[in-house]
ROLUMKE-953057 format. One line per 2 residues: for each residue y, x, z of C-alpha. Coordinates in Angstrom, 1 decimal, m for minus. Example, Ala and Ser with C-alpha at 12.3 -4.5 7.8 and 13.67 -1.06 7.14 Angstrom:
m4.5:12.3:7.8  m1.1:13.7:7.1
***
This chain:
m4.5:m48.7:7.3  m5.0:m47.7:3.6
m1.6:m48.8:2.7  1.0:m47.1:4.0
3.4:m49.8:3.2  1.8:m51.2:6.4
1.5:m48.0:8.5  2.5:m48.9:12.6
3.8:m52.4:10.9  1.7:m54.2:13.1
2.8:m52.2:16.3  6.6:m52.4:15.4
6.2:m56.2:14.8  4.3:m56.6:17.9
6.5:m54.8:20.2  9.6:m56.8:18.9
8.1:m60.1:19.6  6.5:m59.0:23.0
10.3:m58.0:24.2  11.9:m61.0:22.4
9.2:m63.3:24.6  10.0:m60.9:27.8
6.0:m60.4:28.0  5.1:m57.0:29.6
2.6:m55.0:27.8  0.3:m55.8:31.0
1.0:m59.5:31.1  m0.3:m59.6:27.3
m3.1:m57.7:27.9  m3.8:m60.0:30.5
m3.2:m63.3:28.6  m5.6:m61.9:25.6
m8.5:m60.6:28.3  m7.5:m57.0:27.1
m6.0:m54.2:28.8  m2.3:m52.7:28.9
m3.4:m49.7:27.5  m4.8:m50.9:24.5
m1.5:m52.8:23.8  0.0:m49.6:24.4
m1.9:m48.0:21.4  m1.6:m50.7:19.2
2.4:m50.5:19.2  2.3:m46.8:18.8
0.1:m47.2:15.6  m2.9:m45.4:17.4
m5.5:m48.4:17.0  m5.9:m51.4:14.8
m6.2:m54.7:15.7  m8.8:m57.3:14.6
m7.9:m60.1:12.6  m8.9:m62.5:15.7
m7.2:m60.2:18.5  m3.9:m60.9:16.2
m4.4:m64.6:16.1  m5.5:m64.4:20.2
m1.7:m62.4:20.6  m0.1:m65.2:18.4
m1.1:m67.7:20.7  m0.4:m65.6:23.7
3.0:m64.9:22.7  3.4:m68.8:21.7
4.6:m67.6:17.9  5.4:m70.3:15.5
3.2:m70.5:12.4  5.5:m68.9:10.5
5.8:m65.7:13.0  2.3:m65.7:13.2
1.4:m65.3:9.1  4.1:m62.4:9.6
2.2:m61.0:12.3  m1.0:m60.9:10.4
0.8:m59.8:7.2  1.8:m56.7:9.3
m1.4:m56.2:10.5  m3.0:m56.3:6.4
m4.9:m59.5:7.1  m2.6:m61.2:4.1
m1.9:m60.0:0.6  1.4:m58.7:m0.2
2.9:m59.1:m3.5  3.9:m56.1:m5.7
7.8:m57.2:m7.0  8.1:m58.0:m10.7
10.4:m59.0:m13.1  10.9:m62.3:m14.5
13.1:m61.3:m17.1  10.2:m59.1:m18.5
8.8:m60.8:m21.7  5.3:m61.6:m20.8
7.2:m63.9:m18.3  9.1:m65.7:m20.9
7.5:m68.8:m20.6  8.2:m69.2:m16.8
11.9:m68.0:m17.3  12.4:m70.8:m19.8
11.1:m73.1:m17.1  13.7:m71.8:m14.5
16.2:m72.3:m16.7  15.5:m75.9:m17.5
14.9:m76.6:m14.2  18.6:m75.2:m13.3
20.4:m77.0:m15.7  19.0:m80.2:m14.8
19.7:m79.8:m11.5  24.1:m79.7:m12.4
26.3:m81.1:m11.0  24.5:m80.0:m8.0
24.8:m76.1:m7.0  21.3:m74.3:m7.3
20.0:m71.1:m8.1  16.9:m69.0:m7.6
16.1:m66.1:m5.5  14.0:m63.5:m5.1
12.1:m63.9:m1.9  12.0:m60.3:m0.3
15.3:m59.4:m1.3  17.7:m62.6:m1.9
18.9:m61.3:m5.1  19.8:m64.0:m7.5
17.4:m64.4:m10.1  19.1:m67.1:m12.0
21.8:m69.3:m11.0  23.2:m72.8:m12.6
26.7:m73.7:m14.0  27.6:m75.6:m10.8
26.6:m73.0:m8.4  28.6:m70.5:m10.2
31.6:m73.2:m9.7  30.9:m73.2:m6.1
31.0:m69.7:m5.6  33.9:m69.2:m7.7
35.9:m71.6:m5.5  34.6:m69.8:m2.1
35.2:m66.4:m2.9  37.7:m66.6:m5.3
39.0:m63.3:m4.9  35.5:m61.9:m6.0
34.6:m60.4:m9.2  31.8:m63.5:m9.7
30.0:m61.6:m12.1  29.8:m59.0:m9.5
28.3:m61.4:m6.9  24.3:m60.8:m7.0
22.8:m61.9:m3.7  23.0:m64.9:m1.3
23.4:m62.6:1.9  26.6:m60.9:0.2
27.8:m64.3:m0.7  27.3:m66.3:2.5
28.4:m63.6:4.8  31.4:m62.8:2.9
32.2:m66.9:2.7  31.8:m66.8:6.5
34.3:m63.7:7.0  36.8:m65.8:5.3
36.8:m68.7:8.6  38.4:m70.9:5.7
36.6:m74.0:7.5  34.6:m74.4:10.7
30.7:m73.5:9.5  27.8:m74.9:11.5
25.3:m72.5:10.4  24.8:m70.3:13.4
20.9:m70.7:13.6  21.0:m70.2:9.9
22.1:m66.8:10.0  19.7:m65.8:12.8
17.0:m67.3:10.8  18.4:m65.2:8.0
18.3:m61.8:10.2  14.7:m62.7:11.6
13.1:m62.9:7.9  15.0:m59.7:7.0
14.1:m57.7:10.3  10.5:m58.9:10.2
9.8:m57.3:6.9  11.6:m54.3:7.4
9.4:m53.1:10.0  6.5:m53.0:7.1
8.1:m52.9:4.1  9.9:m50.1:3.1
12.4:m51.8:0.7  15.7:m50.0:1.4
18.0:m52.5:0.1  16.8:m54.9:2.9
17.1:m52.3:5.5  21.1:m52.1:4.2
21.4:m55.6:4.0  19.9:m55.8:7.9
22.2:m53.1:8.9  25.4:m54.8:7.3
25.0:m58.1:8.2  24.0:m57.7:11.9
27.2:m56.1:12.9  28.8:m59.4:11.8
31.2:m60.7:14.3  29.2:m63.9:13.8
25.7:m62.8:14.7  25.0:m63.5:18.5
23.7:m61.0:20.8  20.7:m63.0:21.5
20.0:m63.8:17.4  16.7:m63.5:17.8
16.0:m66.0:20.2  17.9:m68.5:19.1
15.8:m67.8:15.2  12.6:m68.1:17.1
13.1:m71.6:18.6  14.4:m72.8:15.1
11.8:m74.5:12.7  10.8:m72.5:9.7
12.0:m74.9:7.3  15.4:m75.8:9.0
18.1:m76.8:6.6  21.2:m75.2:6.6
24.9:m76.5:5.5  27.4:m75.4:4.4
31.6:m76.7:4.2  33.7:m75.9:1.5
37.1:m77.4:0.2  36.9:m79.2:m3.6
40.3:m80.6:m4.4  41.8:m79.9:m0.8
39.4:m81.9:1.2  36.4:m80.2:3.2
33.1:m81.0:1.4  29.6:m80.5:3.4
26.7:m79.8:1.2  23.3:m79.7:2.8
20.9:m77.8:1.3  16.8:m78.4:0.0
14.5:m75.1:m0.5  11.4:m74.3:m1.6
9.4:m71.6:m2.2  8.0:m70.9:m6.1
5.4:m68.6:m7.7  6.6:m66.1:m10.3
3.0:m66.7:m12.1  3.7:m70.8:m11.9
1.9:m73.5:m9.8  m1.5:m73.0:m10.9
m1.7:m69.2:m9.6  m2.9:m68.3:m6.2
m1.0:m66.1:m4.2  m0.7:m65.8:m0.6
3.1:m65.0:m0.6  5.5:m66.9:m3.1
7.6:m64.8:m4.9  11.1:m66.9:m5.7
13.1:m69.6:m3.5  15.2:m72.4:m5.0
18.2:m73.8:m3.8  19.6:m77.1:m4.5
23.7:m78.0:m2.4  23.8:m81.7:m2.1
27.0:m83.2:m0.8  26.9:m84.8:2.3
29.1:m87.6:0.6  27.5:m89.0:m2.4
30.9:m90.4:m3.5  32.2:m86.5:m4.2
33.4:m85.8:m8.0  31.2:m82.5:m8.7
33.1:m82.1:m12.1  35.1:m79.4:m10.7
31.8:m77.2:m10.7  31.3:m77.3:m13.9
34.0:m75.3:m15.7  33.1:m72.7:m18.6
32.4:m69.5:m17.0  30.1:m66.7:m17.5
27.4:m64.7:m15.3  25.0:m61.9:m15.9
22.6:m64.7:m14.5  23.7:m67.9:m16.5
21.3:m68.2:m18.9  22.7:m71.5:m20.7
***
């Protein structure tokens, strides 16, 4: 393939999903009317699939729409993005829009992350306040990644959390990307997160059974009382909504308390962070 980033990414991704679904090369070949030898060559990177074949494989393995898109992308049939920096001068107006969006979300915790790395791009005051309650022993200015924050909080075991499926979804997202993207940071995060005692051995199967847009929630003690926050997430583009892109660049996340009467003023105290811009 012309782009070295995708070299054998399809083969690795195909083998991964075939094993998750417990389908042999012979069985997969039968389902798509091919030969086991050809499936072997695909997995080794000795052959390149057509788009139609990738779609047949996705159907044969009963992949979700999300995972079918990822399989197509690994084969080079979707255009990947080149990571860019929203803090560059040419994106000043877009950055200003995002800052306004985050500030207007107060008192609800909110942040923007980079899609590929989950690094925070910008946060609001309420998220910083919630983060400081979740991880009071950490230097808040050094917490720059959503994975780091959430997994570190889980390890404290302060409150029971019901987000095993969410952790599995996160791992699946990271792992599939590492199969066709040479981003060393994502690989390092995967190795760190997979070692967590909260990750079940069958995390692949759990993640594959979850809806692509599943909500996740988090329980935090506010004023001595447990409060459940639920999330709303959406993908957004670096260049704005009117620019076509096969993949978004960023994800915005807002956390809402399940109990609408909860006083969130405790989250709005004055603090500083490199990614708090107002």
